Structures are given as structure tokens and as C-alpha cells.
C-alpha positions in Angstrom: 56.5 41.9 7.3 55.7 42.3 3.2 52.5 44.6 2.4 51.7 44.8 -1.3 49.9 47.9 -3.1 47.4 48.2 -5.8 46.5 51.4 -7.4 43.9 50.8 -10.6 43.7 53.9 -11.6 45.6 54.4 -15.3 46.0 57.9 -15.0 46.8 59.4 -11.7 48.8 58.7 -8.3 47.7 57.8 -4.8 49.1 58.6 -1.6 48.6 56.8 1.7 49.8 57.3 5.0 49.3 55.0 7.6 50.6 54.4 11.2 52.0 50.6 11.6 51.0 50.1 15.0 52.9 47.9 17.9 55.4 46.7 15.0 58.7 48.1 15.6 60.3 48.8 11.9 63.7 51.0 10.3 63.4 50.7 7.4 61.1 50.2 4.1 62.4 48.7 0.3 59.6 48.4 -2.3 59.3 46.4 -5.9 57.2 48.0 -8.4 55.0 45.9 -11.1 53.9 48.4 -14.2 53.3 48.7 -17.5 53.4 51.8 -20.2 49.1 50.4 -20.5 47.4 48.8 -17.8 45.8 46.4 -20.5 49.5 45.2 -21.2 50.5 41.3 -21.0 53.4 39.6 -21.2 53.9 36.9 -23.8 56.5 34.6 -25.7 57.3 37.4 -28.3 56.9 40.3 -26.1 57.8 39.3 -22.7 58.8 42.2 -20.8 55.9 44.3 -21.0 55.4 44.3 -17.5 57.8 44.5 -15.6 59.5 44.4 -12.3 61.2 47.3 -11.1 62.8 49.1 -7.4 60.4 51.2 -5.9 61.3 54.1 -4.0 58.1 56.2 -2.9 57.9 54.6 0.2 59.0 56.5 3.1 59.6 56.2 7.0 58.7 59.1 8.9 58.5 58.5 12.6 56.0 56.1 13.1 54.3 56.4 10.0 54.8 54.6 6.4 54.1 57.3 3.8 53.5 55.7 -0.2 53.1 57.3 -3.6 51.5 55.2 -5.8 52.2 55.4 -9.3 49.5 55.0 -11.6 48.5 51.5 -12.8 50.6 49.6 -10.6 51.3 46.8 -7.9 53.8 47.8 -5.2 55.5 44.7 -2.8 56.3 46.6 0.5 58.7 45.0 2.4 59.2 46.1 5.9 62.4 45.7 8.0 
């Protein structure tokens, strides 16, 4: 299963905790899309302003999924 979460706040992280009912899962991994400024874009001259990196801010704790979303980010979680 994939879950995408967005934090549009340019300066503050956001924490979310949720129970995934009726889903048997054992791990969570993620990818993070962000940049230095919320207004950054990729161009032909600067193709790496907004980059995808590994995301380690999601954890399984019992039946709960706990995620700390960095400021100005899009996070794709893969639940297995």
C-alpha cells in the first residue's frame, strides 16, 4: 500500500499518528520530496533544486503508524 502525505507549512514539521485498521503490515519505508525553499522549481539550468531522498521519519509502533513530516515536504510511504 502507498500513502502520500503533504506538509505545506514552510517552517514547522507536522506529526501524525494513525492506526491502520484491518491491514496486516510489518514495515514502512519512504521517499521525501523537498527543497531549500517552498517556491523552488526544477529547470533545465537547475534540475536538482527539488530532489527525492530517502525518508526515515515513519515508524511502526504496534498497530500505529507514526510519521513526522518535515516542513515543506511531500512524503510517499510504502507499507508492507
